[in-house]
N, C-alpha and C positions, 0 to 999 in steps of 0.2 A: 237576455231573456227574464221576465221578469214571470211569477208565479203568485199564489193565492196569499204569499205570506206581504207582499206589496203593500196590501191596504193598510197593515198594521206598523210592519219595520220601517219600509221608503217613505210613506206618506204620512200618515197620525202619530209617529213618532217625531215627524222630524217638521210637523204644524207647533207655534209655540203658543200654548192655548191657558192662559191666566186664568188660577181660581177668582177671576170676576162674578158676585151676585147674579144669578136670573133675573130677569122682571119677566118676561112672561115667556111660553111654550105654549104655542096653541098647532092643533091639527084641523086643517079644511079639508076639503074637497080631494084635492089636488095638491093642496101646497102646506108644508110645516114651517113653523117663522119660532126662531128665537130669538128675543131680544135682548141683551143689557143695555147698559150705561154710554150711548156713541156708538153703537153702530146694531143691526140688524141681521141673522142670515136667514136666509132660505136654500130648501130642498123637495124637489117635486116627490111626492109620493108613490110609489111602485109599490105592486101586486096587493092594492090593499083589501081588496073582498077575500083574499084565503088566508091571512092571518088576525089574530088574536089582538087584544088592545094593550098597548105599551105600559110594560112594570113601572108601578109604584104611579102611576097615569091620576092628576086631584096634586100631586106632589111635587111633580117634576118642576116646577116653579122657583122650589125649594131650596134646589141645587146649582150646585156651581159650575160656571160652564167649562171647566177642566174636564168635574166628574159626568157633565151632561153629553160630551161628546163622545165618551167611551162607548156609549149606546150604539156607534155605529158600526162598531164590527159585530154586531147581532144578525141574528139569523133571521128574528121579525124586522120584515121592512119599515113596519112602522116606527120602529125602536130605532132603524138602520135612518131615516129621512130625516130623527130631533135629533140624532151625533150629528149627521153631515150639515146640515143646521145649523148647529151647534160650530164645528168647521170653520164651515162658513162667517159665522160670526166672530170669532177670533180673527178668521183671517181679515176681515171687513176692519175692523179697526186699526190695522195699518197700512191700508190701500189707500196708497198715494194715489191722487190726481192727477197722475201722470201716465193718463189714458187717451182712449178716442173712443166719444162716444157711437158705435159701431155693432153691428151683430153679423151674426156668420151667411145669413143669406147675398153681405154686400162681398163676399169673399170670392162669389162665383162671376160678381162680373169681368167680363174679361179673358173669360177663360174659358167661351162659346165649343174650344178646340179639346177640351178636356175631358178625360173620362172621371167621374166622383161617383166614391162611395156616399152613404150617408146612413147611420147606425143610428136608429130613433127616429120614431115616428113627427119629424118638424112639420108646424104648422106649414113654411112652405114649398116641402115637394110636390105636391098636386099643383100650383103654380109653375116650377121648372119647370115639374112634366108638360104642364096646357104649353105653356112658350115657347118646349121646342127646340129652348137654343144650345142644350149642353151635347156633348157628343156622343154620349151615354154615361146614364144614374141607374145605377144601382141599389136599393131602396132595403134595410136590412132591418130588422124585428126579431124580438124571441118567441113571439105568435103570429105567424106573416099572415097578414091580409092576400086580398089580390093584387097582383103586382108585386108586390116583397118578398123578400128569400131570407131565409130560413139561415143562423150564428153555422150549421153545417157545412155552409159554402163562403163563409169566411178566405177562407184558401182560394177559392178561385177566382174570386175578384178584387178585393181589397188589396193584393201586390201589384196589381194593375193601375194602380188608379193614380190618380194626377193630386188628385186634393182626395181628401178623405175629412166629415164633418161628423165627430164623434158626441154622440147626449152625453150628457155628465153622469143624469141615473146611472148608467154602467160604472161609478162607482158605490152608490146604495146598493143593489143588486149582485156588484164582486164579479163586474164580467170585463172589466178595462181590458188586464194581462191577455184575456184571448183571444180579444183585437190587437194589441201590442204588438202582439207575438208573426203577424201578417202585415204591419205598416213598412212598405217601402224606405228607401232610403234619402229616394229622389221625392218623395209627394209632400204636400202642404196639408197637415193635420190638422185639426181645428177643436177642439173642447169645446164644446157649446150647451148652450139654454139655464135657465135658472139657478141649477143643483150648481154651476163649474165654480174652483177654488179658484179663485182669482190669486192664483198661485205660484209666481216665476221657477220652483221648484222639480216644477210639471214641465217645466222646457228640457229636463234632465233625458224625458222619456217619449221625443221625438215628435211633443206635442209645440209645434210652430207660433199659434196661438191661443188663447184664452177669451171667450165668449159671453159674458156671462150678463148679473144687474146687481146693480145698487139701489136696496131702498133708502130712497130719500126722505118720503112721507111715510113715517112709519103707520097713519092713523089710517091715511090715503088709502095706500096698500094695501093692510088690515079687511079693509072695508068690504074690497075687490073678490079678495081668498074666502072672505066668509060668508061672501052671496054667489059663491058654488065658482069665482071666473080662477084660470087659468093666467100666468103668466104673461099672456100674452094680450088681454084683456086689462092688466092692471098699469091702476094711474099712483104716478106716488112714486113709481120707480125710473133706473138711469140705465140703460145697457151698457155694457162697458166692455171695452177689447183690450188686452193686454196682448201684445206682439214680441213676437223674442225677439223680433231685430230693431224693436222699439219703434217699427214706423202706423 
């Protein structure tokens, strides 16, 4: 069982974040980006309309990566996204290309007879429903729309799922631990989306695959995000998956 302390004691404190100088910190409509020499980290921004500007805005780029990552624990979602992007930046400094170019949607191939729970509003959900190839799909959102389910029903459906796809923004809004407690021992669990930390230590927490993004061309990706694009629109990025079993 993990609780709210997980985000600091079992996650943030276990990530090796060097005090390297930050070159740029930028916030766009959907995405936070942090750049240092040799790596870029990104994070999706959640709850942006309900929070104030981040502290020290205008001088955040003068901080080092380690100090900037501490914003991850902030209750301000803009600050938390900057912190998460900083953590991902540190992780991406060490990501080895022993990965496959794959995304979360591909994990559903050949699983037509399975029950799937999806936490987060992924672009591919509508396509899955229309194709009607999955036995049963349960879609969860904190503020559910028509056809979606609220978090109060995690206990009803996540434990009976064969596949669980979890948006990594649950690390930004600190709700991952609420999902974790309902994961069963036989499901294939994927942490997915551009916010995903490509960090194998998460395999210790019932995660079987990490499916995220690496920025290969900073200026190209920045251009897309600066014009209001989300990660699915971005150029200059590569979809990356790290599988627990090395597949």
